[in-house]
VMD Tcl script that draws the C-alpha trace (Angstrom):
set ca {
  {-41.25 -36.70 -46.74}
  {-37.93 -38.11 -45.47}
  {-37.25 -39.32 -49.00}
  {-37.62 -35.90 -50.59}
  {-33.87 -35.21 -50.35}
  {-32.58 -38.57 -51.56}
  {-32.03 -37.51 -55.18}
  {-29.94 -34.48 -54.31}
  {-28.05 -36.49 -51.67}
  {-27.15 -39.13 -54.25}
  {-26.02 -36.44 -56.69}
  {-23.86 -34.85 -53.98}
  {-22.31 -38.22 -53.13}
  {-21.52 -38.88 -56.80}
  {-20.01 -35.42 -57.19}
  {-17.90 -35.83 -54.06}
  {-16.63 -39.25 -55.10}
  {-15.24 -37.81 -58.33}
  {-13.88 -34.60 -56.79}
  {-10.12 -34.04 -56.50}
  {-10.43 -33.72 -52.72}
  {-11.63 -37.31 -52.29}
  {-9.30 -38.61 -54.99}
  {-6.36 -37.23 -52.99}
  {-7.29 -39.56 -50.12}
  {-9.48 -37.35 -47.92}
  {-12.77 -38.57 -46.49}
  {-15.93 -37.15 -48.12}
  {-17.07 -35.75 -44.76}
  {-13.80 -33.89 -44.40}
  {-14.18 -32.44 -47.88}
  {-17.53 -30.92 -46.91}
  {-16.01 -28.94 -44.02}
  {-13.66 -25.94 -44.12}
  {-10.89 -25.51 -45.24}
  {-11.23 -28.34 -47.79}
  {-14.75 -27.35 -48.90}
  {-13.35 -24.22 -50.57}
  {-11.49 -26.41 -53.09}
  {-14.58 -28.38 -54.20}
  {-15.83 -27.92 -57.77}
  {-18.65 -25.41 -58.20}
  {-21.18 -28.14 -58.95}
  {-20.42 -29.90 -55.64}
  {-20.69 -26.63 -53.73}
  {-24.09 -25.95 -55.31}
  {-25.29 -29.47 -54.50}
  {-24.10 -29.06 -50.92}
  {-26.07 -25.83 -50.58}
  {-29.14 -27.38 -52.20}
  {-29.00 -30.39 -49.90}
  {-28.76 -28.14 -46.85}
  {-31.80 -26.16 -48.05}
  {-33.70 -29.39 -48.63}
  {-32.96 -30.66 -45.13}
  {-33.88 -27.28 -43.67}
  {-37.15 -27.38 -45.59}
  {-38.05 -30.66 -43.91}
  {-38.28 -28.97 -40.51}
  {-39.62 -25.62 -41.68}
  {-43.14 -25.33 -40.29}
  {-44.35 -23.33 -43.30}
  {-43.45 -26.22 -45.59}
  {-44.36 -28.98 -43.16}
  {-47.66 -29.96 -44.79}
  {-46.77 -29.20 -48.41}
  {-43.35 -30.83 -48.31}
  {-40.23 -29.84 -50.18}
  {-40.45 -28.81 -53.80}
  {-39.01 -31.21 -56.36}
  {-35.34 -30.69 -57.13}
  {-35.97 -29.31 -60.63}
  {-38.51 -26.65 -59.63}
  {-37.75 -22.99 -60.16}
  {-38.53 -20.17 -57.76}
  {-39.16 -20.00 -54.05}
}
mol new
graphics top color blue
foreach p $ca { graphics top sphere $p radius 0.5 }
foreach p [lrange $ca 0 end-1] q [lrange $ca 1 end] { graphics top cylinder $p $q radius 0.2 }
display resetview
């Protein structure tokens, strides 16, 4: 189960590395926090939200036994 978020984490890292925020010389961690996170591309913001939901799903007791859904699944 700890590996269920690795795909979306890798996609977020790739998106961040090519974002203007990181290319201007900021650290990726700084670009994920306000006020710099508002300037991220929409795709990076969506990946950030998806990664947070994935990590939250790892500790959610309702999903504890079933695990997180795959990244490409639709619906809740």
